[in-house]
N, C-alpha and C positions, 0 to 999 in steps of 0.2 A: 450475482453478487450475494454473498451470504450475509444475512442480517446480523448474525452474532459477530462477524468480523467487523462490520460497519460500526456496530455499537462499541466494540472494544477500541477501535481506532479513534472514535469520537472522544473517548476518555483520554487518549494520548494527545491528540491535536484538537483542542477545544473549539477553535474557530472553523465552522463548516466550509467557509470559502477557501481557507488555507488547505484544509484536508482535501478538498476536491482538486485543487491545483497540484498538490504534492502527488496524489494518487494518479491523476491523469497524466502527469509528466512521466511518472515511473511506468505506467502502462504502455505509453508510447515507446519507451526504451526497451521494455520486455518484448513488445511486438516486433521491434527491429532486431532482436537477437541477443539482447543483454541476458546474462545468466541470472537466475533468481538468487537472492541472498538468503533464502530460507529453503529448507528441505521439507518435502511432504511425501507421504506414502501414497497419497491419492493425487489424481490429476486435478490441478486447480486452474481456474481461468486467470488471465493476467491481472484482472481486477482484484481477485482474491489474494493472489501472490503479493501485489502491492500493499494491500491492507494488512496482510500478515507481516510484511516487512516493517510497516509503521508500528504495529502492535509490539513487535519484538525489538524495536529500537534500532533496526538495521539501516533505516534511512531517516534523515533528519532534514530540517529546513532552517533557513535563516531569512528573516525579514529585512529587506534593504530600505 
């Protein structure tokens, strides 16, 4: 997991527990075959893809 992606994602989702839950759920989806919502010229891990999606506002969350 890239440190700069983590830092940028923390700026978008302030609560670390929520960030962990959002990213872990998305990583599971990616590992099951979901298509990434961001494009990259380099090969990214599912964790980095999920963090980039958060940073770019491609995935959001709702507290119930």
